[in-house]
N, C-alpha and C positions, 0 to 999 in steps of 0.2 A: 862437248865438242863445239857447240855454237858459241859459247863464251870464249873458247880458244880462238876461233875464227875472228871474232870481233876484237879480241886483244891483239891478234896479229895485224889486223887492219890498222889499228891505232899505232902500232910500232912501225909499220911500213910508212904511214903518213908522217910520223915524227922523223924517221930516218931521211925521208925526202930524196932518196936515190934508189935505183933499181936493186931490188932485194932478191937474193938467192933463197929459195924455199925448199925444204925437205919436209914432207909430211909422212908420218909413220902411222900406219893403221895396224890393228890387230883384230882378233875375233870378237872383241867387245865394241868395235867401232861400227856404227850403222849409218848408212847414208839415207836418212829419213827424208821425206819430202821437205820438211821444215829446215833441216840442215842444208839440203841442196839449194833451197831458195835463199838461205842466208849466204851461202858460198857464191851463188849467182849475183846477188846484190852487191856483196863485198867486192867481188872481182871487178864489177863495173866501176866501182868507186876508186879502186887503186890500180886499175889495169896499166896505166902509164908508168907505174912504179914497180911492176912485176918483172923481175929478171927470169932466169931459168928456174924451173920447178921440177922436182922429182918426188915420186911417191914410192914408199916401201911397204910391203906387206899386204898387197891386195890379193883377194881370192878372185875366182873367175867372175862372179856376179859384179864385184866392185870394179874389175877391169872393164866390163861392159859399160858401167856407169861412167868411168873415166873416158872411154871412147866417145860416148855421147857428149860429155862435157867438152872434150877437145873439138868435136864438130861444132857445137853451139858457139864456142868462143874462138874458133879458128886457131886453136893452139895445138901444141904437140907435147903436152906434158908427158913425161916418160915415167914408166913404172919399173922398179928394180926389185930384185929378190933380196938384196942386202943393203944395209946402210953404207957399207964401204963402196959398193958400185955406184950408189947414188951420189956420194961425196965426190968420187972421181969425176963423174959427169958434171956436177955443179961447178967444180973448180977448174975444169978443162976449158981454157980460153977458146978452143976451136969448136966446142960443141954448142948446140943451140936448141931452143924449144920451138923455133919457127917451123911451121909446116912445110 
């Protein structure tokens, strides 16, 4: 997962314009301290290029981690139960991740 975050960072930098991001978690996805530190550092590096963000597949503990992340970065990243809901949110010009 850390390698995926670093790859995404490089893609965002290369694109050089606001990116819409959907992250999909499952039961094998763990938000370890090392992973969260990587996400924190990467977010700081590309924050100006982050558009709306949606997350799919979070269980209750992961939703709490997302809540803390949103507070730390003053974001409002939304979680969804399905990829379809997340895509509708990301592609809706009237929706936003701003708190």
